[in-house]
C-alpha positions in Angstrom: 11.0 -15.9 8.8 7.5 -17.0 7.4 8.9 -18.0 4.1 11.6 -17.8 1.3 12.2 -13.9 1.7 9.1 -13.0 3.8 10.3 -11.9 7.8 8.5 -11.3 10.8 9.9 -9.5 13.8 9.2 -9.9 17.4 8.9 -5.9 17.1 5.7 -6.5 14.5 3.6 -8.4 17.0 4.5 -6.4 20.0 3.6 -3.1 18.2 0.4 -5.2 16.4 -0.5 -6.3 19.9 -0.9 -2.0 21.2 -2.7 -1.5 18.0 -5.3 -4.5 18.8 -5.2 -3.8 22.6 -6.3 0.0 21.8 -8.5 -0.1 18.9 -10.6 -2.6 20.9 -10.3 -0.3 23.9 -12.3 2.5 21.3 -14.7 -0.7 19.6 -14.8 -4.0 21.0 -16.9 -5.0 18.6 -15.4 -4.4 15.4 -13.5 -6.6 13.3 -9.9 -6.7 12.8 -7.8 -7.7 9.6 -4.1 -8.2 11.1 -0.8 -9.3 9.3 0.6 -11.4 12.1 -2.7 -12.2 13.9 -5.5 -12.6 11.4 -8.6 -12.1 11.5 -10.7 -10.8 15.2 -14.6 -10.4 15.6 -14.6 -12.5 12.0 -18.8 -11.8 12.1 -18.6 -8.3 12.2 -17.9 -7.5 8.2 -19.3 -4.2 8.0 -17.0 -2.2 10.4 -12.8 -3.4 10.3 -10.0 -2.3 10.7 -7.3 -3.1 8.4 -3.8 -3.5 10.2 0.1 -3.8 9.1 1.9 -3.2 12.2 5.3 -2.8 10.0 5.1 -3.1 6.6 8.6 -2.9 5.1 10.3 -6.0 7.9 13.2 -6.6 5.8 14.0 -3.0 5.9 13.2 -2.7 9.7 15.3 -5.6 10.2 18.5 -4.4 8.3 18.3 -0.6 9.7 17.0 0.5 6.3 14.7 3.6 7.6 11.7 3.0 5.3 9.2 1.3 6.7 5.9 2.4 8.4 3.2 1.7 10.2 -0.4 1.3 8.2 -3.8 1.4 10.0 -7.3 1.9 7.8 -10.9 1.7 8.9 -13.1 -0.3 7.0 -17.1 0.5 6.4 -19.7 -1.5 4.6 -16.2 -2.5 2.1 -15.0 1.0 2.0 -11.7 2.4 3.7 -13.2 5.1 5.3 -10.2 6.2 7.0 -6.3 5.7 7.1 -3.3 6.3 8.9 0.8 5.2 7.8 3.2 6.7 10.1 7.0 6.2 9.2 8.4 6.8 12.6 12.2 7.4 11.9 11.2 10.0 9.5 8.5 11.3 12.2 6.1 11.7 9.0 2.5 10.8 9.3 0.2 10.7 6.6 -3.6 10.8 7.6 -6.9 11.2 5.3 -10.9 10.9 6.1 -13.0 10.5 3.3 -14.3 13.6 2.0 -11.6 15.8 4.4 -8.9 15.4 2.4 -5.2 14.1 2.7 -2.3 15.3 5.1 1.3 14.9 6.0 1.6 15.9 9.7 -0.1 19.2 9.4 0.3 20.4 6.0 -2.2 19.5 3.2 -0.9 17.2 0.8 -1.9 16.7 -3.2 -0.3 14.2 -6.3 2.4 15.4 -8.6 1.0 17.7 -11.8 3.0 15.5 -14.0 1.5 14.6 -17.2 3.2 12.8 -19.2 3.9 9.0 -18.3 7.7 9.5 -20.4 8.8 12.2 -17.5 7.0 10.4 -14.9 9.0 8.6 -11.7 7.5 5.7 -10.5 7.5 2.9 -7.4 7.3 -0.7 -7.5 8.0 -3.4 -5.4 8.5 -7.6 -5.3 8.5 -9.9 -6.6 8.5 -12.4 -3.5 10.9 -15.1 -3.8 7.9 -17.6 -3.0 6.6 -15.7 -6.6 5.0 -18.1 -9.2 4.8 -15.2 -11.4 8.3 -14.0 -11.0 9.3 -13.7 -14.8 5.5 -12.1 -15.5 6.7 -9.4 -12.8 9.8 -9.1 -14.3 8.8 -8.7 -17.9 6.6 -6.1 -16.7 9.2 -4.7 -15.4 11.1 -3.6 -18.5 8.3 -2.7 -20.1 7.3 -0.3 -17.8 10.6 0.9 -17.1 11.4 1.9 -20.7 8.8 4.3 -21.2 9.2 5.9 -17.7 12.3 8.5 -16.8 12.8 6.0 -13.9 11.3 3.6 -11.6 12.4 2.6 -7.6 12.2 0.4 -5.3 12.2 1.3 -1.8 10.6 -2.3 0.3 7.1 -0.4 1.5 3.9 -0.4 -0.2 2.4 1.9 2.8 4.9 4.5 2.2 5.2 3.9 -1.5 1.7 5.1 -2.1 1.1 7.6 1.3 4.7 8.9 -1.3 2.1 9.0 -4.8 -0.3 10.7 -2.6 2.3 13.5 -1.6 3.8 13.7 -5.1 6.9 12.5 -4.5 6.6 10.0 -6.6 3.8 10.3 -10.2 2.4 6.3 -9.5 2.6 3.0 -8.6 2.2 -0.7 -9.1 2.5 -3.8 -7.5 1.2 -7.4 -7.9 0.8 -9.7 -5.2 0.1 -7.5 -2.3 -1.8 -8.2 0.8 -4.7 -5.7 1.4 -3.1 -4.8 4.8 0.0 -3.4 2.7 -1.9 -0.6 1.2 -5.6 -0.7 3.0 -4.9 2.9 4.6 -2.8 4.1 1.5 -6.1 3.6 -0.8 -7.9 6.6 1.4 -5.3 8.5 1.1 -4.2 8.5 -2.3 -7.4 9.4 -3.1 -8.3 12.8 -0.5 -5.0 14.2 -2.4 -6.3 13.5 -5.3 -5.1 10.5 -6.9 -6.3 7.4 -9.4 -5.9 4.1 -7.5 -7.0 0.6 -9.4 -7.2 -3.0 -8.9 -6.3 -5.1 -12.1 -6.5 -8.6 -12.6 -8.3 -9.6 -8.9 -9.0 -12.9 -8.1 -12.4 -13.8 -6.1 -11.1 -16.6 -4.5 -8.0 -14.7 -2.8 -10.3 -11.2 -1.8 -7.3 -10.1 0.5 -4.7 -10.1 -2.5 -4.0 -7.5 -4.5 -2.7 -6.2 -7.6 -2.2 -2.6 -7.1 -2.2 0.8 -9.7 -2.3 4.4 -8.2 -1.1 7.5 -9.9 -1.7 11.0 -9.9 -4.3 10.4 -12.2 -2.9 12.3 -15.2 -1.0 9.2 -15.9 -3.2 7.2 -15.0 -4.7 5.4 -18.3 -1.3 5.7 -20.3 0.4 3.0 -17.2 -2.8 0.8 -16.8 -2.7 0.6 -21.1 1.1 -0.5 -20.9 0.3 -3.1 -17.6 -2.2 -4.6 -19.4 -0.2 -5.3 -22.8 -1.2 -8.5 -23.6 2.3 -9.4 -25.0 3.3 -9.9 -21.4 4.1 -13.1 -20.0 
């Protein structure tokens, strides 16, 4: 356990070790940001791999088949390509800037839902250690009162990938780590979706509050989340 409700398994560490070794064979000079090891080659901030070896560790530990390996490549502070792989479902989501997004060998697009009221959303959190639990719960209630339904699946990487392929219409979550969603950023954009990071904390650049949608419901959901009466 890394903290209350925050676990790491030996599988996380083994998976991360393999990913780092293989990526370093190709580009030993590149920087790497990983969940378990931290930052490798800190001096290279131009070219960086962003790795989450198992996103959804709690699901993994409990035998729930909803977890993924996530690898994003960042160049000049922009994610240029990414891969999210669910080994249980044998589903690989991938994208490269300008070349579209794919699930296995099929092109994917976001959903075409037009109204927030008709939409199916997904979210996650808060962690047990969160200092803004009540704010997050209030936000959840407010959003769930204005949409068709909300799911909580336990893997941020797959949540954003599912928005990219149209299974969900939108996704929002506070207090995420950059490695949870780095690969998903480019996959969603290349699938025609919109993504925002709101209320960013400049002192914690690897912590993110994310809003990701099919683009049609983006403004409506953003306005709902940013209502000032949520405390």
